[in-house]
N, C-alpha and C positions, 0 to 999 in steps of 0.2 A: 395307628389310625386304622379303622376298619373299612371294609368294602360295604357300600350302601346297597342293600338288597331292596329294590322297589316293590317287588312282588310281596315280600314278607312285610314291608312297611304298609302296604295297602291293607293287609289283613288286620292291622290295628284299627282300621276304620270301617271295614266291610264285614258283613256277617258271613258265617259258614252256611251258605244257602244249599249247597249240594247235600251235605249230611242232614240238614234240617228237612229238606224235601224227601229224602230217602226214609227218614223216620216217620214223617207224616204219611207216606205211602204205605209203610209197614202198619201204621195204625188202621188205615183203610182195609188192608188185607186181613188184619186181625178181626176187624168188625165183620167182614164178609165171612171169614171162617167161623166166627161165633154164630152168626145167623144161619149159616149152612149146617152147622152142628145141631142147632136146636129145632130147626124145621127144614123141610125139603119138600119138593114137589115131584112126584113120580110120573105125572102125566099118563096114568094108566088108561083111563077111559074118560071120555067126555060125558058119559051117561051117569057117572056117579056124582053125588053132590059134593063130596069131600075130596079135594085135590091135594091139599096141603096136609101132610101127616106130621104131627108134632111129636117130639121126643117126650116120653112120659115124665110127669113131674116127679122129681126125686131129689133127695138131699144133695147128691153128687152133682146133679145138673144145676141146682141152685148155687152151689159153691163155685161151679165153673162160670156161671153167669156173673156172680160177684167178683171172681178173680178177673174175668174179662174186663169188667168196668174199671177195676182198680188198675189193671195193666195198661189200659188205654189212657187213663189219667197220668200214670207215671211215665208212659212213653211220650205223652205230650209235654210233660215237664222236662223230660230228657231232651226233647227236640228244642225247647226254648233255651235250655242250658248250653247245648252244644252249638247253638247258633252263635254264641259269644265265646266259644273255645274253652269251655269249662274242662278242667283237667280230670276230675273224678268221672264224669260221664263219658269222656273220651277214652279213658284208660280202662275203666271197670264197668260202669253202669250199662252201657249199650250191650256189652257182651253178656252180662248177667240177664238182661231182658231178652236177648236172643235165645239164651239157653232155656229160659222159662217158656218161651213160645215153642221151642222145639219139643220140650217135655209135654206141653199142652197138646201137641199134635198127636200124641199117643194116648193120653189119659182118657178123656171122655169119648172120643170116637171109637176106640176099641171096646170101651165099656158099653156104649150104645149098640155096637155090633154084637157083642156077647148077649145082650138083652133082646136082640132081634128087633130093635127099634128102627134102625136104618140099614140099608143094604151096603154091601162091600164097596160098590162103586162110589157111593157118597163118602165113605170112610177115606178112600184114597184121595178124593177131591179135598176133603177137610185137611188131611195130612199135608197135601201139597200146598194148600193156602197158608197153613201155619208155618210150613217150611220156608216158603217164599218170604213171609213176614220176618222170620228169624234171619234168613240170609240178607235181607235188606238192612236189618239192624247191624249185622256183622260188617257188611260193606260200609255202612255209614260210620261205624266205629273205627274202621281202619282209615277212612278218609279223614275223620275228625282227629284221630290220634296223630296222623301225619301232619296235618295243619297245626295242631296244638304244639307239636315239637318244633316245627319251623318257626312259629311265632314266638315261642318261649326262647329259642336260641337267638332269635333276632333281638328280642328285648334285652337279653343278657348282653348281647353285643353292644347295644346302645346304653348299657349300664342303667337299665330300668328294672326294678324288681319284678320278675316274671310272675310271681304269685299275686301281686297287687294289681297288675295291669291285665292279666289274662283272666 
């Protein structure tokens, strides 16, 4: 006879809200980083007509925008999957997405800095934003992975096939 774990049993009927919210917050940080990357405001002078300076159109910028859109869609799908304790997204998916975001922190910002499109201060802000988005995904991944293992062990204890129920 096994010991009944009520906290793990509740997980069968409740969603993984913590990881879900962390991934959604990471999506917001990624969006902010993307917009900070492609345009910024220097607030140099009120006398000039143009306050917002845009990154020049370039194939690399277009690819970064496309990747940003795809990443946000995949991150949303990952958030929906980990809400119900999906094993793949808990073990691998979120960590891969975090790695991609951390690589993106250096890709276009440093390229735009070398092209002298944006100042170094903005590059640091963009790197921090992408870094925070990546760290949120890593943190969500660890929380989701821990809850996945707890629920899977509990389902095995109850003699329920863990792959079907999780």
